[in-house]
C-alpha positions as CSV (number, residue, x, y, z in Angstrom):
1,M,43.3,6.5,-63.7
2,N,39.9,4.9,-64.1
3,A,37.1,6.1,-66.4
4,I,35.3,8.1,-63.7
5,E,38.4,9.9,-62.6
6,E,39.1,10.8,-66.2
7,L,35.7,12.2,-66.8
8,M,35.4,14.0,-63.6
9,R,38.6,15.9,-64.3
10,L,37.1,17.5,-67.4
11,D,36.3,21.2,-67.1
12,A,32.7,20.5,-68.2
13,A,32.2,18.0,-65.3
14,K,33.7,20.4,-62.8
15,W,31.3,23.1,-64.1
16,I,28.3,20.7,-63.7
17,N,29.5,19.9,-60.1
18,R,29.7,23.6,-59.2
19,R,26.2,24.3,-60.6
20,I,24.4,21.6,-58.5
21,E,24.0,24.2,-55.8
22,D,21.6,26.1,-58.1
23,L,19.1,23.3,-58.2
24,P,16.0,23.2,-56.1
25,D,16.5,21.2,-52.9
26,S,14.4,18.2,-54.1
27,A,16.9,17.8,-57.0
28,K,20.0,19.2,-55.4
29,Y,20.5,16.6,-52.7
30,R,19.9,13.8,-55.1
31,A,22.4,15.2,-57.5
32,Y,25.0,15.5,-54.8
33,S,24.2,11.9,-53.8
34,A,24.8,10.8,-57.4
35,I,28.2,12.5,-57.4
36,R,29.1,10.9,-54.1
37,S,28.1,7.5,-55.5
38,L,30.5,8.1,-58.5
39,Q,33.3,8.8,-56.0
40,W,32.5,5.6,-54.2
41,A,32.5,3.7,-57.5
42,S,35.9,5.2,-58.4
43,R,37.4,4.3,-55.0
44,N,36.2,0.8,-55.1
45,Y,37.5,0.3,-58.6
46,E,41.0,1.6,-57.5
47,A,40.8,-0.8,-54.6
48,E,40.5,-3.7,-57.1
49,M,36.8,-4.2,-56.2
50,P,35.2,-3.8,-59.7
51,I,31.9,-5.3,-58.8
52,P,31.0,-2.9,-55.9
53,A,32.3,-0.2,-58.2
54,A,29.8,-1.1,-60.9
55,Y,27.1,-1.3,-58.3
56,F,27.7,2.2,-57.1
57,A,28.0,3.6,-60.6
58,L,24.5,2.2,-61.4
59,H,23.3,3.8,-58.1
60,A,24.7,7.1,-59.2
61,T,22.7,7.0,-62.4
62,E,19.6,6.2,-60.4
63,E,20.1,9.2,-58.1
64,A,20.8,11.4,-61.2
65,V,17.4,10.2,-62.7
66,A,15.7,11.2,-59.5
67,A,17.4,14.7,-59.6
68,F,16.4,15.1,-63.3
69,V,12.7,14.2,-62.6
70,S,12.6,16.2,-59.4
71,S,13.9,19.3,-61.3
72,A,11.2,18.8,-64.0
73,K,8.5,18.6,-61.3
74,E,9.8,21.9,-59.9
75,C,10.3,23.6,-63.3
76,G,6.8,23.5,-64.6
77,Y,6.6,20.3,-66.7
78,G,3.3,19.4,-65.1
79,E,1.7,16.1,-66.2
80,D,4.8,15.2,-68.2
81,A,6.8,15.0,-65.0
82,K,4.4,12.8,-63.0
83,I,6.8,10.0,-62.7
84,N,6.9,8.0,-59.4
85,L,10.5,8.3,-58.0
86,R,9.8,5.3,-55.7
87,D,9.2,3.1,-58.7
88,H,12.5,1.4,-59.7
89,R,11.1,0.4,-63.0
90,A,10.1,4.0,-63.8
91,K,13.7,5.2,-62.9
92,A,15.1,2.4,-65.0
93,T,13.0,3.6,-67.9
94,V,14.3,7.2,-67.6
95,S,17.9,5.9,-67.4
96,L,17.4,3.7,-70.5
97,L,15.9,6.7,-72.3
98,A,18.8,8.9,-71.4
99,Q,21.2,6.3,-72.7
100,K,19.4,6.0,-76.0
101,T,18.9,9.8,-76.3
102,S,22.7,10.2,-76.1
103,N,22.9,7.8,-79.0
104,F,20.4,9.9,-81.0
105,L,22.3,13.1,-80.2
106,S,25.6,11.5,-81.3
107,D,24.4,12.0,-84.9
108,F,25.2,15.7,-84.3
109,A,28.7,14.9,-83.2
110,P,28.4,17.2,-80.1
111,S,31.3,18.3,-78.0
112,V,31.1,20.6,-74.9
113,A,33.6,23.0,-73.3
114,V,33.6,25.7,-70.7
115,H,33.8,29.3,-72.1
116,A,36.2,30.9,-69.6
117,D,35.0,34.5,-70.0
118,S,31.3,33.8,-69.5
119,D,31.6,30.7,-67.3
120,R,29.1,28.9,-69.5
121,L,29.1,25.6,-71.3
122,V,29.4,26.0,-75.0
123,A,28.4,23.2,-77.5
124,R,30.0,22.4,-80.9
125,F,27.7,20.3,-83.1
126,V,27.1,19.5,-86.7
127,V,23.8,20.0,-88.6
128,N,23.6,19.0,-92.3
129,G,27.4,19.0,-92.5
130,E,27.7,22.5,-91.1
131,I,29.6,23.1,-87.8
132,R,27.7,25.3,-85.4
133,Y,28.4,26.7,-81.9
134,D,25.9,27.8,-79.3
135,E,25.5,27.8,-75.5
136,A,25.1,24.2,-74.5
137,S,21.4,23.6,-73.7
138,V,18.8,21.0,-74.2
139,R,16.8,23.6,-76.0
140,L,19.0,23.1,-79.1
141,F,17.4,19.7,-79.9
142,H,13.9,18.3,-80.5
143,F,12.2,15.7,-82.5
144,T,10.1,16.7,-85.5
145,E,7.5,15.1,-87.8
146,S,9.1,14.0,-91.1
147,S,6.1,15.2,-93.1
148,D,5.7,18.8,-92.1
149,G,8.6,19.5,-89.7
150,G,6.2,20.1,-86.8
151,R,7.4,19.2,-83.3
152,K,6.3,15.7,-82.1
153,E,4.6,15.1,-78.8
154,D,7.0,12.3,-78.0
155,F,9.7,10.1,-79.6
156,L,8.3,6.6,-78.6
157,E,8.4,5.5,-82.3
158,E,12.1,6.3,-82.6
159,L,12.8,4.6,-79.3
160,V,11.0,1.4,-80.3
161,Q,12.9,1.4,-83.6
162,A,16.2,1.7,-81.8
163,F,15.4,-1.7,-80.1
164,G,13.7,-3.3,-83.0
165,D,10.3,-3.8,-81.4
166,I,8.4,-2.9,-78.2
167,G,9.1,-6.3,-76.6
168,E,12.9,-5.7,-76.8
169,L,12.4,-2.3,-75.3
170,K,10.4,-3.6,-72.4
171,E,13.0,-6.4,-71.8
172,A,15.8,-3.8,-71.7
173,V,13.8,-1.8,-69.1
174,V,13.4,-4.9,-66.9
175,T,17.1,-5.8,-67.3
176,G,18.0,-2.2,-66.2
177,Q,15.7,-2.4,-63.2
178,E,17.2,-5.7,-62.0
179,A,20.8,-4.9,-62.9
180,R,22.0,-3.7,-59.5
181,N,20.5,-6.7,-57.7
182,R,21.9,-9.2,-60.2
183,I,25.4,-7.7,-59.9
184,I,25.8,-8.2,-56.2
185,Y,23.1,-10.5,-54.9
186,A,22.8,-14.3,-55.2
187,T,19.5,-16.0,-55.6
188,G,18.2,-19.5,-54.7
189,K,19.2,-20.6,-58.2
190,S,22.4,-18.7,-59.1
191,L,25.4,-16.7,-58.0
192,P,25.7,-12.9,-58.7
193,T,26.5,-12.2,-62.3
194,G,29.2,-9.6,-61.7
195,F,30.2,-7.5,-64.7
196,V,32.0,-8.6,-67.8
197,A,33.4,-5.1,-68.5
198,P,33.2,-3.0,-65.3
199,E,35.4,-0.2,-66.8
200,A,33.0,0.3,-69.6
201,S,30.2,0.4,-67.1
202,L,31.9,3.1,-65.1
203,R,32.3,5.3,-68.1
204,R,28.7,4.8,-69.3
205,E,27.1,5.4,-65.9
206,C,29.4,8.4,-65.2
207,Q,28.4,10.0,-68.6
208,L,24.7,9.3,-68.0
209,T,24.9,10.7,-64.5
210,L,26.6,13.9,-65.6
211,G,24.2,14.3,-68.5
212,L,21.1,13.9,-66.4
213,I,22.4,16.4,-63.8
214,W,23.3,18.9,-66.5
215,A,19.8,18.6,-68.0
216,A,18.4,19.2,-64.5
217,I,20.5,22.3,-64.2
218,D,19.6,23.5,-67.7
219,M,15.9,23.3,-66.8
220,T,16.4,25.7,-63.9
221,R,17.9,28.3,-66.3
222,S,15.1,28.1,-68.9
223,D,11.5,29.3,-69.1
224,R,9.2,27.2,-66.9
225,G,8.2,24.1,-68.9
226,G,9.7,25.7,-72.0
227,M,12.1,23.1,-73.4
228,T,10.5,20.9,-76.0
229,F,13.1,18.2,-75.8
230,I,12.6,17.8,-72.1
231,A,8.8,17.5,-72.5
232,Q,9.2,15.0,-75.3
233,A,11.5,12.9,-73.2
234,L,9.3,12.9,-70.2
235,R,6.2,12.0,-72.3
236,T,8.1,9.2,-73.9
237,A,9.2,7.8,-70.6
238,R,5.6,8.0,-69.2
239,L,4.2,6.1,-72.2
240,V,6.7,3.3,-71.7
241,I,6.1,3.2,-67.9
242,E,2.3,3.2,-68.4
243,D,2.5,0.4,-71.0
244,M,4.5,-1.7,-68.6
245,S,2.3,-1.1,-65.6
246,P,0.0,-3.9,-64.6
247,K,-3.4,-3.4,-66.1
248,R,-6.2,-3.1,-63.4
249,P,-9.2,-5.3,-64.1
250,D,-12.3,-3.6,-65.3
251,P,-14.7,-3.5,-62.3
252,A,-17.7,-3.7,-64.7
253,G,-16.2,-6.9,-66.2
254,S,-16.4,-5.5,-69.7
């Protein structure tokens, strides 16, 4: 059994798959496409074609990013959700952000299970050494200012620190943007790179895909634009995207 099959057999993954139907159409079809790409990745891997498998796994994450952003656009996140879904660099930024966010959340040692009686996802997590339980929702988390405990507008500072500096962050975005092409396409100067550890890639992309779809579903079950963590994540992504966008020349020449 490969990593995708293993993850998709979990009750939480099955719950997420069932709830895709609740998404607005603009997000729903992209989420279904993401799941289909995971299935293709799994089948290719079982057929001993790990490189196409890794390619489809990356595509699954890209479709899940589109589902997440589409849901945010529909769920009242306004300016924060103004991310161009046709911009591959923008989608690579959100994907990278999702990966790093999962690392941030790992400090809380979260685990998720389906509560049979209510048919809801329940989270177990640790805060200051205390084990807590609650309905699994993005609303449980947000970044705060260290000085007064107030909620931050974004977490760009934390993201940059995770990479060491802004240059490394930008390089990681570009690498993510070009990853699919480098896996499978040759250039005039080199062969395709393939993947050193495709099984690890399948697991990572499957987890990211499911996490992004879950966040999209969670948005539809909350007050419009009401989840701080979603707004912080979207603002952080937009700051990175804007910083990497080519600067237009000043028409006045100043």
